[in-house]
MILO-357522 format. One record per residue (C-alpha): x, y negated, z negated; residue in one letter; residue number from 0. Coordinates in steps of 0.25 Angstrom, whole numbers, plus 5000, padded with zeros to 4 digits. Layout:
<mitors>
+------+------+------+------+-----+
:   px :   py :   pz : type : seq :
+------+------+------+------+-----+
:    X :    Y :    Z :    A : NUM :
...
+------+------+------+------+-----+
</mitors>
This chain:
<mitors>
+------+------+------+------+-----+
:   px :   py :   pz : type : seq :
+------+------+------+------+-----+
: 5000 : 5000 : 5000 :    M :   0 :
: 5011 : 4991 : 4998 :    V :   1 :
: 5024 : 4989 : 5003 :    G :   2 :
: 5036 : 4992 : 4993 :    I :   3 :
: 5050 : 4995 : 4993 :    T :   4 :
: 5055 : 5003 : 4980 :    R :   5 :
: 5069 : 5006 : 4975 :    A :   6 :
: 5074 : 5017 : 4967 :    G :   7 :
: 5068 : 5030 : 4965 :    S :   8 :
: 5061 : 5029 : 4952 :    N :   9 :
: 5046 : 5029 : 4954 :    T :  10 :
: 5041 : 5034 : 4940 :    S :  11 :
: 5040 : 5020 : 4932 :    H :  12 :
: 5038 : 5020 : 4918 :    A :  13 :
: 5026 : 5009 : 4912 :    L :  14 :
: 5032 : 4996 : 4914 :    V :  15 :
: 5030 : 4988 : 4901 :    V :  16 :
: 5037 : 4975 : 4904 :    R :  17 :
: 5037 : 4968 : 4918 :    V :  18 :
: 5043 : 4955 : 4922 :    I :  19 :
: 5036 : 4948 : 4934 :    V :  20 :
: 5044 : 4938 : 4940 :    V :  21 :
: 5035 : 4928 : 4948 :    G :  22 :
: 5021 : 4923 : 4944 :    A :  23 :
: 5015 : 4921 : 4958 :    G :  24 :
: 5002 : 4927 : 4962 :    E :  25 :
: 5010 : 4942 : 4963 :    V :  26 :
: 5018 : 4940 : 4951 :    G :  27 :
: 5006 : 4935 : 4942 :    T :  28 :
: 4997 : 4947 : 4947 :    Y :  29 :
: 5007 : 4958 : 4943 :    V :  30 :
: 5010 : 4952 : 4931 :    A :  31 :
: 4995 : 4951 : 4926 :    D :  32 :
: 4993 : 4965 : 4932 :    R :  33 :
: 5004 : 4971 : 4923 :    L :  34 :
: 5000 : 4963 : 4910 :    S :  35 :
: 4986 : 4968 : 4911 :    R :  36 :
: 4992 : 4982 : 4911 :    E :  37 :
: 4999 : 4978 : 4898 :    S :  38 :
: 5012 : 4977 : 4904 :    H :  39 :
: 5022 : 4968 : 4897 :    D :  40 :
: 5024 : 4957 : 4909 :    V :  41 :
: 5032 : 4944 : 4909 :    A :  42 :
: 5031 : 4934 : 4922 :    L :  43 :
: 5041 : 4925 : 4926 :    I :  44 :
: 5037 : 4912 : 4933 :    E :  45 :
: 5045 : 4900 : 4935 :    S :  46 :
: 5034 : 4889 : 4937 :    D :  47 :
: 5030 : 4883 : 4923 :    P :  48 :
: 5016 : 4880 : 4926 :    E :  49 :
: 5013 : 4894 : 4932 :    R :  50 :
: 5020 : 4900 : 4919 :    V :  51 :
: 5010 : 4892 : 4910 :    A :  52 :
: 4999 : 4897 : 4920 :    Q :  53 :
: 5002 : 4911 : 4918 :    L :  54 :
: 5004 : 4911 : 4904 :    E :  55 :
: 4990 : 4907 : 4902 :    R :  56 :
: 4985 : 4917 : 4912 :    E :  57 :
: 4993 : 4930 : 4910 :    L :  58 :
: 4996 : 4939 : 4899 :    D :  59 :
: 5011 : 4940 : 4903 :    V :  60 :
: 5024 : 4934 : 4898 :    L :  61 :
: 5026 : 4922 : 4908 :    V :  62 :
: 5041 : 4918 : 4909 :    V :  63 :
: 5045 : 4904 : 4915 :    E :  64 :
: 5058 : 4905 : 4924 :    G :  65 :
: 5064 : 4911 : 4936 :    N :  66 :
: 5063 : 4927 : 4938 :    G :  67 :
: 5077 : 4926 : 4943 :    T :  68 :
: 5085 : 4921 : 4931 :    H :  69 :
: 5088 : 4931 : 4919 :    P :  70 :
: 5084 : 4921 : 4909 :    S :  71 :
: 5070 : 4922 : 4913 :    T :  72 :
: 5069 : 4937 : 4915 :    L :  73 :
: 5075 : 4937 : 4901 :    K :  74 :
: 5064 : 4930 : 4896 :    R :  75 :
: 5054 : 4938 : 4903 :    A :  76 :
: 5059 : 4950 : 4896 :    G :  77 :
: 5068 : 4957 : 4907 :    I :  78 :
: 5076 : 4966 : 4898 :    E :  79 :
: 5065 : 4973 : 4893 :    R :  80 :
: 5056 : 4973 : 4906 :    S :  81 :
: 5053 : 4986 : 4915 :    D :  82 :
: 5051 : 4978 : 4928 :    L :  83 :
: 5052 : 4965 : 4934 :    L :  84 :
: 5043 : 4961 : 4946 :    V :  85 :
: 5048 : 4950 : 4955 :    A :  86 :
: 5037 : 4945 : 4963 :    V :  87 :
: 5039 : 4930 : 4966 :    T :  88 :
: 5037 : 4925 : 4980 :    S :  89 :
: 5054 : 4922 : 4981 :    V :  90 :
: 5061 : 4936 : 4985 :    D :  91 :
: 5074 : 4930 : 4980 :    S :  92 :
: 5068 : 4929 : 4966 :    V :  93 :
: 5062 : 4942 : 4966 :    N :  94 :
: 5075 : 4949 : 4969 :    L :  95 :
: 5083 : 4941 : 4959 :    V :  96 :
: 5073 : 4944 : 4949 :    S :  97 :
: 5074 : 4959 : 4951 :    S :  98 :
: 5090 : 4958 : 4951 :    M :  99 :
: 5090 : 4950 : 4937 :    V : 100 :
: 5079 : 4958 : 4931 :    G : 101 :
: 5086 : 4972 : 4935 :    K : 102 :
: 5099 : 4966 : 4929 :    Q : 103 :
: 5092 : 4963 : 4917 :    A : 104 :
: 5087 : 4977 : 4916 :    G : 105 :
: 5074 : 4977 : 4920 :    V : 106 :
: 5071 : 4992 : 4926 :    A : 107 :
: 5063 : 4988 : 4939 :    R : 108 :
: 5059 : 4977 : 4948 :    S : 109 :
: 5049 : 4974 : 4958 :    V : 110 :
: 5052 : 4963 : 4969 :    V : 111 :
: 5043 : 4956 : 4978 :    R : 112 :
: 5050 : 4953 : 4992 :    L : 113 :
: 5044 : 4944 : 5003 :    E : 114 :
: 5056 : 4945 : 5013 :    S : 115 :
: 5056 : 4956 : 5022 :    S : 116 :
: 5071 : 4955 : 5023 :    E : 117 :
: 5072 : 4958 : 5009 :    L : 118 :
: 5063 : 4969 : 5010 :    R : 119 :
: 5069 : 4976 : 5022 :    A : 120 :
: 5075 : 4989 : 5021 :    R : 121 :
: 5088 : 4985 : 5026 :    H : 122 :
: 5101 : 4987 : 5017 :    P : 123 :
: 5103 : 4973 : 5014 :    A : 124 :
: 5089 : 4971 : 5009 :    S : 125 :
: 5089 : 4984 : 5002 :    A : 126 :
: 5103 : 4980 : 4995 :    A : 127 :
: 5096 : 4966 : 4990 :    I : 128 :
: 5084 : 4974 : 4984 :    R : 129 :
: 5093 : 4985 : 4978 :    D : 130 :
: 5101 : 4975 : 4972 :    A : 131 :
: 5090 : 4967 : 4965 :    V : 132 :
: 5084 : 4981 : 4959 :    G : 133 :
: 5071 : 4979 : 4965 :    A : 134 :
: 5062 : 4992 : 4963 :    D : 135 :
: 5051 : 4988 : 4970 :    L : 136 :
: 5051 : 4979 : 4981 :    V : 137 :
: 5036 : 4973 : 4986 :    I : 138 :
: 5034 : 4969 : 5001 :    D : 139 :
: 5022 : 4959 : 5000 :    P : 140 :
: 5020 : 4960 : 5016 :    D : 141 :
: 5020 : 4974 : 5017 :    E : 142 :
: 5009 : 4975 : 5005 :    E : 143 :
: 5001 : 4964 : 5012 :    V : 144 :
: 5001 : 4970 : 5025 :    A : 145 :
: 4997 : 4984 : 5018 :    Q : 146 :
: 4986 : 4976 : 5013 :    E : 147 :
: 4981 : 4970 : 5025 :    V : 148 :
: 4981 : 4983 : 5033 :    L : 149 :
: 4971 : 4988 : 5021 :    G : 150 :
: 4961 : 4977 : 5023 :    L : 151 :
: 4961 : 4978 : 5038 :    L : 152 :
: 4957 : 4993 : 5037 :    Q : 153 :
: 4945 : 4989 : 5028 :    Y : 154 :
: 4939 : 4976 : 5035 :    P : 155 :
: 4932 : 4967 : 5024 :    G : 156 :
: 4939 : 4973 : 5012 :    A : 157 :
: 4946 : 4964 : 5003 :    S : 158 :
: 4956 : 4975 : 4997 :    E : 159 :
: 4961 : 4988 : 5002 :    V : 160 :
: 4970 : 4998 : 4994 :    A : 161 :
: 4975 : 5012 : 4999 :    A : 162 :
: 4977 : 5022 : 4988 :    M : 163 :
: 4983 : 5036 : 4987 :    A : 164 :
: 4989 : 5035 : 5001 :    D : 165 :
: 4977 : 5029 : 5007 :    G : 166 :
: 4967 : 5041 : 5002 :    E : 167 :
: 4959 : 5030 : 4995 :    V : 168 :
: 4957 : 5016 : 4999 :    T : 169 :
: 4952 : 5005 : 4988 :    V : 170 :
: 4944 : 4994 : 4995 :    I : 171 :
: 4941 : 4981 : 4990 :    G : 172 :
: 4929 : 4973 : 4996 :    A : 173 :
: 4920 : 4962 : 4993 :    R : 174 :
: 4905 : 4966 : 4995 :    L : 175 :
: 4897 : 4959 : 5006 :    P : 176 :
: 4883 : 4957 : 5003 :    P : 177 :
: 4879 : 4965 : 5014 :    H : 178 :
: 4887 : 4977 : 5009 :    A : 179 :
: 4879 : 4990 : 5007 :    P : 180 :
: 4885 : 4991 : 4993 :    L : 181 :
: 4879 : 4979 : 4988 :    V : 182 :
: 4868 : 4980 : 4977 :    G : 183 :
: 4872 : 4996 : 4974 :    R : 184 :
: 4877 : 5002 : 4961 :    K : 185 :
: 4888 : 5010 : 4961 :    L : 186 :
: 4882 : 5022 : 4956 :    S : 187 :
: 4871 : 5021 : 4968 :    D : 188 :
: 4883 : 5020 : 4978 :    I : 189 :
: 4890 : 5032 : 4971 :    A : 190 :
: 4877 : 5041 : 4971 :    A : 191 :
: 4876 : 5039 : 4986 :    E : 192 :
: 4890 : 5044 : 4990 :    Y : 193 :
: 4889 : 5056 : 4981 :    E : 194 :
: 4895 : 5066 : 4979 :    P : 195 :
: 4909 : 5062 : 4986 :    N : 196 :
: 4912 : 5048 : 4985 :    W : 197 :
: 4922 : 5041 : 4995 :    D : 198 :
: 4923 : 5028 : 4988 :    F : 199 :
: 4921 : 5022 : 4974 :    L : 200 :
: 4920 : 5007 : 4968 :    F : 201 :
: 4932 : 5004 : 4959 :    G : 202 :
: 4931 : 4990 : 4956 :    A : 203 :
: 4921 : 4978 : 4958 :    I : 204 :
: 4925 : 4963 : 4958 :    T : 205 :
: 4914 : 4954 : 4956 :    R : 206 :
: 4917 : 4940 : 4953 :    G : 207 :
: 4929 : 4938 : 4943 :    D : 208 :
: 4927 : 4953 : 4938 :    E : 209 :
: 4931 : 4966 : 4942 :    T : 210 :
: 4926 : 4979 : 4937 :    I : 211 :
: 4927 : 4994 : 4938 :    I : 212 :
: 4913 : 4998 : 4942 :    P : 213 :
: 4904 : 5009 : 4938 :    R : 214 :
: 4893 : 5015 : 4944 :    G : 215 :
: 4882 : 5005 : 4938 :    D : 216 :
: 4889 : 4992 : 4945 :    Q : 217 :
: 4881 : 4986 : 4957 :    T : 218 :
: 4889 : 4981 : 4969 :    L : 219 :
: 4887 : 4966 : 4972 :    Q : 220 :
: 4888 : 4957 : 4984 :    A : 221 :
: 4903 : 4951 : 4984 :    H : 222 :
: 4908 : 4962 : 4974 :    D : 223 :
: 4923 : 4965 : 4977 :    L : 224 :
: 4923 : 4981 : 4975 :    V : 225 :
: 4935 : 4990 : 4976 :    R : 226 :
: 4931 : 5004 : 4981 :    V : 227 :
: 4941 : 5016 : 4982 :    V : 228 :
: 4937 : 5025 : 4995 :    A : 229 :
: 4942 : 5037 : 5002 :    K : 230 :
: 4947 : 5036 : 5016 :    R : 231 :
: 4934 : 5041 : 5022 :    R : 232 :
: 4926 : 5030 : 5016 :    A : 233 :
: 4931 : 5019 : 5022 :    R : 234 :
: 4920 : 5017 : 5032 :    S : 235 :
: 4908 : 5018 : 5023 :    E : 236 :
: 4915 : 5010 : 5012 :    L : 237 :
: 4916 : 4999 : 5022 :    A : 238 :
: 4901 : 5000 : 5025 :    R : 239 :
: 4897 : 5000 : 5011 :    L : 240 :
: 4906 : 4988 : 5007 :    L : 241 :
: 4901 : 4980 : 5019 :    G : 242 :
: 4915 : 4979 : 5026 :    L : 243 :
: 4919 : 4981 : 5040 :    A : 244 :
: 4921 : 4995 : 5046 :    R : 245 :
: 4931 : 4992 : 5057 :    T : 246 :
: 4945 : 4988 : 5055 :    T : 247 :
: 4950 : 4976 : 5062 :    P : 248 :
: 4956 : 4977 : 5077 :    K : 249 :
: 4962 : 4962 : 5078 :    R : 250 :
: 4969 : 4956 : 5067 :    V : 251 :
: 4975 : 4942 : 5066 :    M : 252 :
: 4988 : 4940 : 5057 :    L : 253 :
: 4989 : 4926 : 5053 :    L : 254 :
: 5004 : 4924 : 5049 :    G : 255 :
: 5015 : 4932 : 5054 :    G : 256 :
: 5023 : 4936 : 5042 :    G : 257 :
: 5029 : 4949 : 5038 :    R : 258 :
: 5015 : 4955 : 5033 :    T : 259 :
: 5008 : 4951 : 5046 :    A : 260 :
: 5020 : 4958 : 5054 :    E : 261 :
: 5017 : 4970 : 5046 :    L : 262 :
: 5003 : 4970 : 5049 :    L : 263 :
: 5005 : 4967 : 5064 :    A : 264 :
: 5014 : 4979 : 5065 :    Q : 265 :
: 5003 : 4989 : 5059 :    R : 266 :
: 4990 : 4983 : 5063 :    L : 267 :
: 4992 : 4987 : 5079 :    P : 268 :
: 4994 : 5001 : 5074 :    G : 269 :
: 4980 : 5002 : 5068 :    R : 270 :
: 4974 : 4996 : 5080 :    G : 271 :
: 4973 : 4980 : 5077 :    E : 272 :
: 4978 : 4970 : 5087 :    D : 273 :
: 4985 : 4960 : 5078 :    V : 274 :
: 4988 : 4944 : 5081 :    T : 275 :
: 4997 : 4937 : 5072 :    I : 276 :
: 4998 : 4920 : 5069 :    V : 277 :
: 5011 : 4916 : 5065 :    E : 278 :
: 5015 : 4901 : 5064 :    R : 279 :
: 5031 : 4903 : 5066 :    N : 280 :
: 5034 : 4904 : 5080 :    P : 281 :
: 5047 : 4913 : 5079 :    E : 282 :
: 5039 : 4922 : 5069 :    R : 283 :
: 5027 : 4923 : 5078 :    A : 284 :
: 5038 : 4926 : 5090 :    R : 285 :
: 5044 : 4937 : 5082 :    V : 286 :
: 5030 : 4943 : 5077 :    L : 287 :
: 5026 : 4944 : 5093 :    A : 288 :
: 5039 : 4951 : 5097 :    E : 289 :
: 5040 : 4960 : 5085 :    R : 290 :
: 5025 : 4965 : 5084 :    L : 291 :
: 5019 : 4963 : 5098 :    G : 292 :
: 5008 : 4956 : 5093 :    A : 293 :
: 5000 : 4943 : 5097 :    L : 294 :
: 5007 : 4932 : 5089 :    V : 295 :
: 5001 : 4918 : 5088 :    L : 296 :
: 5011 : 4907 : 5083 :    Q : 297 :
: 5003 : 4897 : 5075 :    G : 298 :
: 4998 : 4893 : 5061 :    E : 299 :
: 4987 : 4903 : 5055 :    I : 300 :
: 4978 : 4891 : 5053 :    T : 301 :
: 4979 : 4885 : 5066 :    D : 302 :
: 4964 : 4886 : 5070 :    A : 303 :
: 4967 : 4884 : 5085 :    D : 304 :
: 4976 : 4896 : 5085 :    L : 305 :
: 4967 : 4904 : 5078 :    L : 306 :
: 4956 : 4901 : 5087 :    L : 307 :
: 4963 : 4903 : 5099 :    D : 308 :
: 4967 : 4917 : 5093 :    A : 309 :
: 4952 : 4920 : 5091 :    D : 310 :
: 4954 : 4923 : 5076 :    V : 311 :
: 4940 : 4925 : 5075 :    G : 312 :
: 4940 : 4938 : 5083 :    S : 313 :
: 4950 : 4945 : 5074 :    F : 314 :
: 4945 : 4956 : 5066 :    D : 315 :
: 4955 : 4952 : 5054 :    A : 316 :
: 4963 : 4939 : 5052 :    V : 317 :
: 4974 : 4940 : 5041 :    I : 318 :
: 4982 : 4928 : 5036 :    A : 319 :
: 4995 : 4933 : 5031 :    L : 320 :
: 5003 : 4920 : 5029 :    T : 321 :
: 5009 : 4915 : 5016 :    G : 322 :
: 5001 : 4903 : 5016 :    E : 323 :
: 4987 : 4905 : 5009 :    D : 324 :
: 4980 : 4893 : 5014 :    D : 325 :
: 4983 : 4897 : 5028 :    A : 326 :
: 4979 : 4911 : 5026 :    N : 327 :
: 4966 : 4908 : 5020 :    V : 328 :
: 4963 : 4896 : 5031 :    L : 329 :
: 4966 : 4905 : 5042 :    A : 330 :
: 4957 : 4916 : 5037 :    C : 331 :
: 4945 : 4907 : 5035 :    L : 332 :
: 4948 : 4902 : 5050 :    F : 333 :
: 4948 : 4916 : 5055 :    A : 334 :
: 4935 : 4920 : 5047 :    K : 335 :
: 4928 : 4908 : 5052 :    Q : 336 :
: 4933 : 4911 : 5066 :    A : 337 :
: 4927 : 4925 : 5066 :    G : 338 :
: 4937 : 4934 : 5061 :    A : 339 :
: 4932 : 4947 : 5055 :    T : 340 :
: 4941 : 4948 : 5043 :    E : 341 :
: 4952 : 4939 : 5036 :    T : 342 :
: 4963 : 4942 : 5027 :    I : 343 :
: 4972 : 4931 : 5019 :    A : 344 :
: 4984 : 4933 : 5012 :    I : 345 :
: 4984 : 4925 : 4999 :    L : 346 :
: 4995 : 4922 : 4989 :    H : 347 :
: 4987 : 4911 : 4981 :    R : 348 :
: 4975 : 4920 : 4975 :    L : 349 :
: 4969 : 4907 : 4972 :    A : 350 :
: 4963 : 4907 : 4987 :    L : 351 :
: 4957 : 4920 : 4985 :    L : 352 :
: 4943 : 4915 : 4981 :    G : 353 :
: 4943 : 4906 : 4993 :    L : 354 :
: 4945 : 4918 : 5003 :    L : 355 :
: 4934 : 4925 : 4997 :    T : 356 :
: 4924 : 4913 : 4997 :    E : 357 :
: 4928 : 4910 : 5012 :    E : 358 :
: 4926 : 4924 : 5018 :    G : 359 :
: 4941 : 4928 : 5020 :    I : 360 :
: 4939 : 4943 : 5019 :    D : 361 :
: 4952 : 4947 : 5012 :    G : 362 :
: 4964 : 4942 : 5004 :    A : 363 :
: 4977 : 4948 : 5001 :    L : 364 :
: 4988 : 4944 : 4992 :    S : 365 :
: 5002 : 4949 : 4991 :    P : 366 :
: 5000 : 4948 : 4976 :    R : 367 :
: 4991 : 4961 : 4976 :    T : 368 :
: 5000 : 4969 : 4985 :    A : 369 :
: 5012 : 4965 : 4977 :    T : 370 :
: 5007 : 4968 : 4963 :    A : 371 :
: 5001 : 4981 : 4967 :    N : 372 :
: 5014 : 4986 : 4971 :    A : 373 :
: 5020 : 4980 : 4958 :    V : 374 :
: 5009 : 4987 : 4950 :    L : 375 :
: 5012 : 5001 : 4957 :    R : 376 :
: 5027 : 4999 : 4953 :    F : 377 :
: 5025 : 4995 : 4939 :    V : 378 :
: 5015 : 5006 : 4935 :    R : 379 :
: 5023 : 5017 : 4942 :    G : 380 :
: 5013 : 5027 : 4941 :    D : 381 :
: 5003 : 5021 : 4950 :    V : 382 :
: 5003 : 5025 : 4964 :    A : 383 :
: 4995 : 5013 : 4969 :    Q : 384 :
: 4989 : 4999 : 4964 :    V : 385 :
: 4979 : 4991 : 4971 :    A : 386 :
: 4976 : 4977 : 4965 :    T : 387 :
: 4968 : 4966 : 4971 :    F : 388 :
: 4966 : 4951 : 4972 :    L : 389 :
: 4952 : 4951 : 4967 :    H : 390 :
: 4948 : 4957 : 4953 :    G : 391 :
: 4957 : 4964 : 4942 :    Q : 392 :
: 4955 : 4979 : 4945 :    A : 393 :
: 4965 : 4988 : 4952 :    E : 394 :
: 4967 : 5001 : 4959 :    V : 395 :
: 4978 : 5011 : 4955 :    V : 396 :
: 4982 : 5024 : 4960 :    E : 397 :
: 4986 : 5033 : 4949 :    L : 398 :
: 4991 : 5048 : 4951 :    I : 399 :
: 4986 : 5057 : 4940 :    V : 400 :
: 4998 : 5064 : 4930 :    S : 401 :
: 4998 : 5078 : 4926 :    K : 402 :
: 4993 : 5078 : 4911 :    G : 403 :
: 4987 : 5064 : 4912 :    S : 404 :
: 4972 : 5063 : 4907 :    P : 405 :
: 4967 : 5062 : 4920 :    A : 406 :
: 4974 : 5076 : 4924 :    D : 407 :
: 4963 : 5086 : 4925 :    G : 408 :
: 4953 : 5076 : 4920 :    S : 409 :
: 4940 : 5071 : 4927 :    A : 410 :
: 4938 : 5056 : 4928 :    I : 411 :
: 4927 : 5055 : 4919 :    A : 412 :
: 4934 : 5061 : 4909 :    D : 413 :
: 4946 : 5051 : 4909 :    L : 414 :
: 4939 : 5040 : 4900 :    D : 415 :
: 4943 : 5030 : 4910 :    L : 416 :
: 4941 : 5015 : 4905 :    P : 417 :
: 4929 : 5008 : 4914 :    R : 418 :
: 4940 : 5000 : 4919 :    E : 419 :
: 4946 : 5012 : 4925 :    V : 420 :
: 4940 : 5019 : 4938 :    L : 421 :
: 4945 : 5031 : 4945 :    V : 422 :
: 4942 : 5027 : 4961 :    G : 423 :
: 4947 : 5040 : 4968 :    A : 424 :
: 4957 : 5052 : 4967 :    I : 425 :
: 4966 : 5056 : 4977 :    V : 426 :
: 4971 : 5071 : 4976 :    R : 427 :
: 4979 : 5079 : 4988 :    D : 428 :
: 4976 : 5067 : 4996 :    G : 429 :
: 4962 : 5067 : 4995 :    K : 430 :
: 4953 : 5056 : 4988 :    A : 431 :
: 4941 : 5057 : 4981 :    Q : 432 :
: 4933 : 5046 : 4973 :    I : 433 :
: 4935 : 5047 : 4958 :    G : 434 :
: 4922 : 5052 : 4951 :    R : 435 :
: 4920 : 5055 : 4936 :    G : 436 :
: 4921 : 5070 : 4939 :    R : 437 :
: 4934 : 5069 : 4947 :    S : 438 :
: 4944 : 5078 : 4941 :    Q : 439 :
: 4959 : 5072 : 4941 :    L : 440 :
: 4971 : 5080 : 4942 :    R : 441 :
: 4987 : 5079 : 4942 :    E : 442 :
: 4991 : 5070 : 4954 :    R : 443 :
: 4979 : 5064 : 4958 :    D : 444 :
: 4979 : 5050 : 4964 :    H : 445 :
: 4967 : 5042 : 4956 :    V : 446 :
: 4963 : 5028 : 4962 :    I : 447 :
: 4959 : 5020 : 4950 :    V : 448 :
: 4953 : 5005 : 4948 :    F : 449 :
: 4956 : 4999 : 4935 :    A : 450 :
: 4957 : 4986 : 4928 :    E : 451 :
: 4972 : 4982 : 4926 :    P : 452 :
: 4970 : 4984 : 4912 :    E : 453 :
: 4967 : 4998 : 4914 :    M : 454 :
: 4977 : 5003 : 4924 :    V : 455 :
: 4986 : 5008 : 4913 :    D : 456 :
: 4976 : 5015 : 4906 :    R : 457 :
: 4971 : 5021 : 4920 :    A : 458 :
: 4987 : 5025 : 4922 :    R : 459 :
: 4988 : 5033 : 4908 :    K : 460 :
: 4975 : 5041 : 4912 :    V : 461 :
: 4980 : 5045 : 4926 :    F : 462 :
: 4995 : 5045 : 4924 :    G : 463 :
+------+------+------+------+-----+
</mitors>
């Protein structure tokens, strides 16, 4: 689901008890908050005094003012007794030096976020730099976002898509339109209709500012944001019930010609999509045209005349991928008004998220959640996959039942799980089944669990 590079061979990690996060941007703040909710001891380093004061009011973590590359700052954050350093600022050099200084101070593991494709490259010089700073996990934001875009394009109209258990099950997030067949129906009635073998299960519902792990007495309402776990074969039927389109896009316009767009343009034609790219830098536009063989238009993504000349309204999907949030939002709004079927905007400032929903932009992605998912999976160690979302607090984790654990040999109904934890699916020997109270679990089963952040650790203890 995410693009990562691992160093070293140790894949069995002890439970992390103390974490230092360098950089209190969208990614760092999100990671620190998630880890803190799981009762980890978290220190967050930030250089901006005003931001430090704000975070001290909002988060239950130690906030340290200073530069994450300075040994004195890391010492004040408790580097000598920390288990993990997570360097996720927007500056590659800061992340690399923080990792190096942290390793010299004795921290066991480090995670580094790198934006530069050259620093992430596989050639010996780049690998030598990563080895020198001691990075155990290198996160590739471009690859992560590209993978999430590809997932959304497979389910037009969905706002979130996460593949679990090697793709045997998929978690789909979608906001219910008023015309969706499920609106006004009780979950228990929906379940009874699909007895005895369910192909999907509702794992979480976000309504306004509240996210709940639902049970059968919950009634679905228009504009609910639902997360559903589904088997492969349920795609068409679930799309119908959720009121989504059931045909994948054939013509895709990518606004911005950065590395994420290049990754998408390399992969989409293999799935049958015709790709057009808009890139403002003339040299970059020329390189993309030569390298990809795609139609590349040189100009600003907010140039209305250029978009109209390209017939932007005729595209099945328009995706704004630049690093400028304002331009991404404006271009998507224009494309939607011109008639584009689906629009997706990349956001770095999540304060704009509400605007997108109000104005009818279909989807939003953030490097924040994609990066955080990789970090959380690495921190937890015994978790095969993690999916967190822009809307709501619920997350989805893929756990593997361990021999001798409370789950091994037990039925789900006998596990005494809290209401905030729901087993959505079980994958055994490559075959998926939806979780039911009577479902029997055994060693090596992969279980897909919906949980509120505070309950993830409790779930891990039951299955792991």
